[in-house]
C-alpha positions as CSV (number, residue, x, y, z in Angstrom):
1,M,0.0,0.0,0.0
2,F,1.0,3.6,-0.7
3,E,4.1,2.6,-2.7
4,H,6.0,5.7,-3.6
5,F,4.2,7.7,-1.0
6,Q,6.4,9.5,1.5
7,P,5.4,9.3,5.2
8,V,5.7,12.6,7.0
9,E,4.7,13.9,10.4
10,V,3.9,17.6,10.5
11,D,3.8,19.7,13.7
12,T,0.9,22.2,13.3
13,G,1.6,23.8,16.6
14,D,-1.5,22.3,18.3
15,A,-1.1,18.7,17.0
16,R,1.2,16.3,15.2
17,I,-0.4,15.2,12.0
18,F,0.7,12.0,10.2
19,M,0.3,12.0,6.5
20,R,1.6,10.4,3.3
21,R,2.5,12.4,0.2
22,A,3.1,11.5,-3.5
23,G,2.7,13.0,-7.0
24,S,3.1,16.4,-8.4
25,G,0.9,19.3,-9.6
26,P,-2.1,20.9,-7.9
27,A,-2.5,19.7,-4.3
28,V,-5.4,17.4,-3.2
29,L,-5.9,16.7,0.5
30,L,-7.8,13.4,1.3
31,L,-9.5,13.0,4.7
32,H,-10.9,9.8,6.2
33,G,-13.9,9.1,8.4
34,F,-14.8,6.8,11.4
35,P,-13.6,4.1,12.1
36,Q,-11.0,4.5,9.4
37,T,-7.6,6.1,9.0
38,H,-5.8,7.5,5.9
39,L,-5.6,3.8,4.8
40,M,-9.1,4.1,3.4
41,W,-7.6,6.0,0.4
42,R,-5.1,3.1,-0.4
43,D,-6.7,2.4,-3.8
44,I,-7.7,6.0,-4.7
45,A,-4.6,8.0,-3.8
46,P,-2.2,6.3,-6.2
47,V,-4.6,7.0,-9.1
48,L,-4.9,10.6,-8.2
49,A,-1.2,10.9,-7.7
50,G,-0.8,10.5,-11.5
51,R,-2.3,14.0,-11.9
52,F,-2.0,15.8,-8.5
53,T,0.1,16.1,-5.4
54,V,-1.8,13.9,-3.1
55,I,-1.7,14.2,0.7
56,C,-3.5,11.6,2.8
57,A,-3.7,12.7,6.5
58,D,-4.8,11.1,9.7
59,L,-7.1,13.6,11.6
60,R,-6.1,14.6,15.1
61,G,-7.1,11.8,17.5
62,Y,-7.1,9.2,14.7
63,G,-4.6,6.8,13.3
64,R,-1.0,7.9,13.8
65,S,-1.8,11.5,14.5
66,S,-1.5,12.9,18.1
67,C,-4.3,13.4,20.6
68,P,-4.2,16.9,22.0
69,P,-5.8,17.4,25.4
70,S,-9.5,18.2,25.3
71,S,-11.6,20.6,27.3
72,P,-15.1,20.6,28.9
73,D,-16.6,22.2,25.8
74,H,-14.8,19.7,23.5
75,A,-13.4,22.6,21.4
76,P,-10.1,20.9,20.6
77,Y,-12.1,18.2,18.7
78,A,-14.6,20.5,17.0
79,K,-14.2,20.4,13.2
80,R,-13.0,24.0,13.4
81,A,-9.9,22.9,15.3
82,M,-9.4,19.8,13.1
83,A,-9.7,22.0,10.0
84,S,-7.2,24.4,11.4
85,D,-4.8,21.5,11.7
86,M,-5.1,20.8,8.0
87,A,-4.8,24.4,7.0
88,A,-1.6,24.7,9.0
89,M,-0.3,21.4,7.7
90,M,-0.8,22.4,4.0
91,A,0.8,25.8,4.6
92,R,3.8,24.1,6.1
93,L,4.0,21.8,3.0
94,G,4.0,24.9,0.9
95,F,0.5,25.0,-0.5
96,A,-1.2,28.4,-0.3
97,S,-4.4,26.8,-1.7
98,F,-5.5,23.3,-2.4
99,M,-8.5,21.0,-3.2
100,V,-9.9,18.7,-0.5
101,A,-12.1,15.6,-0.4
102,G,-13.4,14.1,2.8
103,H,-15.5,11.0,3.6
104,D,-17.7,10.8,6.6
105,R,-16.0,12.7,9.5
106,G,-13.3,13.8,7.1
107,G,-16.0,15.4,5.0
108,R,-17.1,17.4,7.9
109,V,-13.6,18.7,8.4
110,A,-13.4,19.4,4.7
111,Y,-16.4,21.6,4.5
112,R,-15.4,23.4,7.7
113,L,-12.1,24.1,5.9
114,A,-14.0,25.7,3.1
115,L,-16.1,27.8,5.4
116,D,-13.3,28.9,7.8
117,H,-10.5,29.2,5.2
118,P,-12.3,30.2,2.0
119,D,-9.2,31.7,0.4
120,R,-7.4,28.4,0.8
121,I,-9.9,25.9,-0.7
122,E,-10.2,25.7,-4.4
123,K,-12.7,22.8,-4.6
124,L,-14.5,20.7,-2.1
125,A,-15.7,17.1,-2.4
126,V,-17.9,15.7,0.4
127,L,-18.5,11.9,0.4
128,D,-21.7,10.4,2.0
129,I,-22.6,13.2,4.3
130,V,-24.9,16.2,4.7
131,P,-24.1,19.2,6.8
132,T,-23.9,18.4,10.5
133,A,-26.6,20.8,11.7
134,D,-28.9,19.5,9.0
135,A,-28.3,15.9,10.0
136,W,-29.1,16.7,13.7
137,D,-32.1,18.8,12.8
138,R,-33.6,15.9,10.9
139,A,-32.4,13.2,13.3
140,D,-34.9,10.4,14.1
141,A,-35.0,6.8,15.0
142,R,-33.3,5.9,11.8
143,L,-30.2,7.9,12.6
144,A,-30.2,6.8,16.3
145,L,-30.3,3.1,15.3
146,G,-28.6,3.0,12.0
147,Y,-25.7,5.3,12.7
148,W,-25.3,4.7,16.4
149,P,-21.9,6.5,16.9
150,W,-23.7,9.8,16.5
151,S,-25.6,9.3,19.8
152,L,-23.6,6.6,21.6
153,L,-20.1,8.2,21.3
154,A,-21.5,11.7,22.1
155,Q,-22.5,10.5,25.6
156,P,-20.6,11.8,28.6
157,E,-17.4,10.0,29.5
158,P,-16.4,7.4,30.5
159,L,-19.2,5.2,29.1
160,P,-18.4,5.4,25.4
161,E,-14.7,5.1,26.1
162,K,-15.3,1.9,28.0
163,I,-17.4,0.5,25.3
164,L,-14.9,1.2,22.6
165,A,-12.0,-0.1,24.7
166,G,-13.7,-3.3,25.5
167,A,-15.1,-4.1,22.1
168,A,-12.8,-2.8,19.4
169,D,-13.3,-5.8,17.2
170,A,-17.0,-5.8,17.5
171,I,-17.2,-2.0,16.8
172,I,-15.2,-2.4,13.6
173,D,-17.1,-5.4,12.4
174,N,-20.4,-3.8,13.0
175,A,-19.5,-0.5,11.3
176,L,-17.7,-2.1,8.3
177,G,-20.5,-4.6,7.7
178,G,-23.6,-2.8,8.9
179,W,-23.7,0.5,6.9
180,G,-24.6,-0.9,3.6
181,S,-21.2,-2.2,2.7
182,S,-19.9,-5.7,2.5
183,P,-17.3,-6.7,5.0
184,D,-15.6,-8.7,2.3
185,V,-14.4,-5.4,0.8
186,F,-11.9,-4.9,3.7
187,P,-8.8,-7.1,3.5
188,A,-7.8,-8.7,6.8
189,D,-4.8,-6.4,7.2
190,I,-6.9,-3.2,6.7
191,R,-9.6,-4.5,9.2
192,Q,-6.8,-5.2,11.7
193,A,-5.3,-1.7,11.2
194,Y,-8.7,-0.1,12.0
195,V,-9.1,-2.3,15.1
196,D,-5.6,-1.5,16.3
197,A,-6.3,2.2,15.9
198,L,-9.2,1.8,18.4
199,R,-7.1,0.1,21.1
200,D,-5.2,3.1,22.4
201,P,-7.0,4.9,25.3
202,A,-5.9,8.4,24.2
203,H,-7.2,7.8,20.7
204,I,-10.4,6.3,22.0
205,H,-11.0,9.4,24.2
206,A,-10.2,11.7,21.3
207,I,-12.7,10.0,19.0
208,C,-15.4,10.3,21.6
209,E,-14.6,13.9,22.1
210,E,-14.9,14.5,18.3
211,Y,-18.4,13.0,18.4
212,R,-19.3,15.1,21.4
213,A,-18.1,18.2,19.6
214,A,-20.3,17.2,16.6
215,A,-23.3,17.1,18.8
216,T,-22.6,20.5,20.3
217,L,-20.0,23.0,18.8
218,D,-20.1,21.7,15.2
219,R,-23.8,22.0,15.1
220,E,-23.6,25.5,16.6
221,H,-21.0,26.6,14.1
222,D,-23.1,25.4,11.2
223,Q,-26.1,27.2,12.6
224,A,-24.1,30.4,13.1
225,D,-22.9,30.3,9.5
226,K,-26.4,29.9,8.2
227,A,-27.7,32.7,10.3
228,A,-24.9,35.0,9.1
229,G,-25.4,34.0,5.5
230,R,-21.9,32.5,5.2
231,R,-21.8,30.1,2.3
232,I,-19.3,27.7,0.8
233,A,-17.7,29.8,-1.9
234,C,-15.8,27.1,-3.9
235,P,-17.3,24.5,-6.3
236,V,-18.7,21.4,-4.4
237,L,-19.0,17.8,-5.4
238,A,-21.3,15.7,-3.3
239,L,-21.1,11.9,-3.7
240,W,-23.3,9.5,-1.7
241,S,-23.9,5.8,-1.3
242,G,-26.5,4.5,-3.8
243,Q,-27.3,1.8,-1.2
244,G,-27.0,3.9,1.9
245,A,-29.1,6.2,4.0
246,L,-28.6,9.5,2.3
247,A,-30.3,8.5,-0.9
248,E,-33.5,7.6,1.1
249,W,-33.6,9.7,4.2
250,Y,-33.6,13.1,2.5
251,E,-35.5,12.3,-0.6
252,G,-38.5,14.4,0.4
253,E,-36.3,17.5,0.6
254,G,-34.7,17.0,-2.7
255,G,-31.9,14.7,-1.6
256,P,-28.3,15.5,-0.5
257,L,-27.8,18.0,-3.4
258,A,-30.7,20.2,-2.1
259,L,-29.2,20.3,1.4
260,W,-25.8,21.2,0.0
261,R,-27.2,23.8,-2.3
262,S,-28.6,25.5,0.8
263,R,-25.0,26.0,1.9
264,A,-23.2,26.6,-1.4
265,D,-23.9,28.1,-4.9
266,D,-22.0,25.7,-7.1
267,V,-23.0,22.1,-6.2
268,R,-23.0,19.0,-8.4
269,G,-23.0,15.3,-7.5
270,K,-24.5,11.8,-7.8
271,A,-24.9,8.5,-6.0
272,V,-22.1,6.0,-6.3
273,P,-22.9,2.2,-6.2
274,G,-22.1,0.7,-2.9
275,G,-22.6,1.3,0.8
276,H,-21.4,3.9,3.1
277,F,-17.8,2.9,2.5
278,F,-18.1,3.2,-1.3
279,P,-14.6,4.7,-1.6
280,E,-13.2,1.3,-0.5
281,E,-15.9,-0.7,-2.3
282,A,-15.7,1.2,-5.6
283,P,-12.4,3.0,-5.7
284,G,-12.3,3.2,-9.5
285,R,-15.6,4.9,-9.7
286,T,-14.8,7.2,-6.8
287,A,-11.4,8.2,-8.2
288,G,-12.9,8.8,-11.6
289,A,-15.5,11.1,-10.2
290,L,-12.9,13.0,-8.1
291,I,-10.6,13.4,-11.1
292,D,-13.4,14.7,-13.3
293,F,-14.3,17.3,-10.7
294,F,-10.8,18.4,-9.8
295,C,-9.8,18.6,-13.4
296,D,-12.9,20.6,-14.5
297,P,-11.7,24.1,-15.3
298,R,-15.1,25.7,-14.4
299,R,-15.2,27.7,-11.1
300,G,-18.4,28.9,-9.5
């Protein structure tokens, strides 16, 4: 995996971010979700590296990145702080502006980058998400039961931490096989890497703090942006699972594209065959969609 990619650790001032880098040309940052790490991009990043400088990073609190101390309001794990990490990392790598794609939690960091650092983000791709405030505002039994981390991991410590620590294998197997994807998609070494990433107490706590921040500060930040009329200025590509929840849950409101168009002016997108983890199920289709979008000369 990641042959020809250079492993690098970047000190952003607030965190140490582990990333891999390869290729040349315009910069593309790839961000992972839960319960993954940067390894989720293993089949996509090499394809993109033929056209772009590709950076695959572990978010703070995940994978091989550090776990800064948190606070009672969970601010160190709000997407605002995580986006700041990525902005600082890319600046240290020499990229004044760049394109970004994020899946799941990484998608939430990616769109926060576009809102908080609009001069830095050229294009934004969000994979299998809708804005955090919109998801919470429309939450019902389907979200509570189907995507249990939203409610379970946001509970006060130490309950979620104890559950993750005592059942890392079960957590990974439930997530990888329970969100519309086939567990056969994930090779044994990848599955084990995701399990291992959930065994460290510091990372377990950080991940729970990230979910607590999503239920509080992230939601508030989204609501404040909407109230102030702040919108995503760059072109947006929204991709979602053709077999997953987004295609069904928001159909009555015009689907994911309608929700993203309430936040940005230039939005395009489509469903991709597969479950929630379609970047790992259908890496060729996903890479093709990202290349078409990132290479499209149109802006806004």
